N, C-alpha and C positions, 0 to 999 in steps of 0.2 A: 376455399380454394387455396392451394399452395403453389407457389412458383419458385422455380430454381433459376437464379441468374448467374451465368459463368462470365469470367473475365480472365485476362492474362495471356491469351494466345498471341501468336505473332510469327515473325520470321526470325530465325536464329541460325548461325553457322554450327556445323558439326562440332561437337565438343562444348557447346555453350549450354546455358541454362534458361529455363523459364519457370515461372510459378503460376499455376492456375488456381483460381478461387471460385467457389461456388456457394452462394448465399441463398438460403431458403427464406421466403416471406409468406406471410399469410396470417391466420388467426386460429387460436385453439388447436394447435397440432403439436405433436411430438415426433421427433425423427429417431428412427431406429438405425439401421445400417445405411451408410453412405458410400458411394464408390464412383470411380471413373471408368469410362469405357472409351474406346476409340474405333473409328472406321476409316480405313484407308480406301482409295478409289479401287473399285472392283473386288473389295474384300468384305467379309462379313465383320459385323461389329464384334469386338473382343473385349473382355474385362481386362483392365490394366491394374487397378488396385481397389481395395475395399477396406472399410474400417467400421467396426461395430460401435454401438453407443458406449461401450465400456473401453474402447480404445484398441481392441485387438485388430491386427492388420493382416492382409493377404495381398500377394503381388503375383503378376504373371511373371513367368520365368525370364521373359525377354527383358524385363525392366528391373528385376531384383538388383540391389545394390546401386542402382542409378536414380530411382525415383523413391520419393517418400510421401506417404499420404498421412495427413493429420486432420484434426477438427477442433473447432472451438464450439463447444456446445452452447455457451452463453450467447454466441452470435449466430448460432444455427448455420455454421459455415464450415466447409471442408476445403482443404488445400491439397494441391499436388505439386510438389517441388520436384522439378525434372532436371537432372544434372547429366553431364556427358552425353548430351543428345546425339542421336545418329540420324541420318537420312531416312532410315526405316521407321523412325518414330513419327514421321510425317502423317498426319491424319486429322480428322475432326474429332475433337475430344468432347465427350458428353458427360455431364454429371448425372448421377442417379441417387435417388433417395427413397427409402421405405419410410412412409409417413403415416402416422396414426392420427385419424380425425374421428372423434366421437366413437372410439372403440373399433373402428374399421381401418385397416392398413391398406394404403394405396401406393402404387409404384409410380414415381414421378421422374420425368427427364428434363434436363435443361435443353436449350436450344442448340448447343454445340458451339464450340470455339476452335478456329483453325490453327493448327500448329504445323509449321513448315520448317524443316531442317535442311539447310543447303550443304552440299558437300564441298 
């Protein structure tokens, strides 16, 4: 069993910054791609940023130039640095990871962390 534990959400004023972390724990697993998604009230969950095991990244157009995803493979952790935050970034942010356990790949989600940006 693999668990993803997120941290770093909170309340920030527009223009401010936050850093989210997501650590994977368990045994006998390897992590492939990792990513961050978000879901605002009454909206569908959307991809924010993703990173492969080799470090290639992808971003939603709405966050390009403001958010940076990174990962520390030794710690099985991914980070999302969010700068120049806007009220429309307010959402619950979820960590996602494609995890291989005994040659089978599973899709895991974190519990979510609230990010609120005030105007």
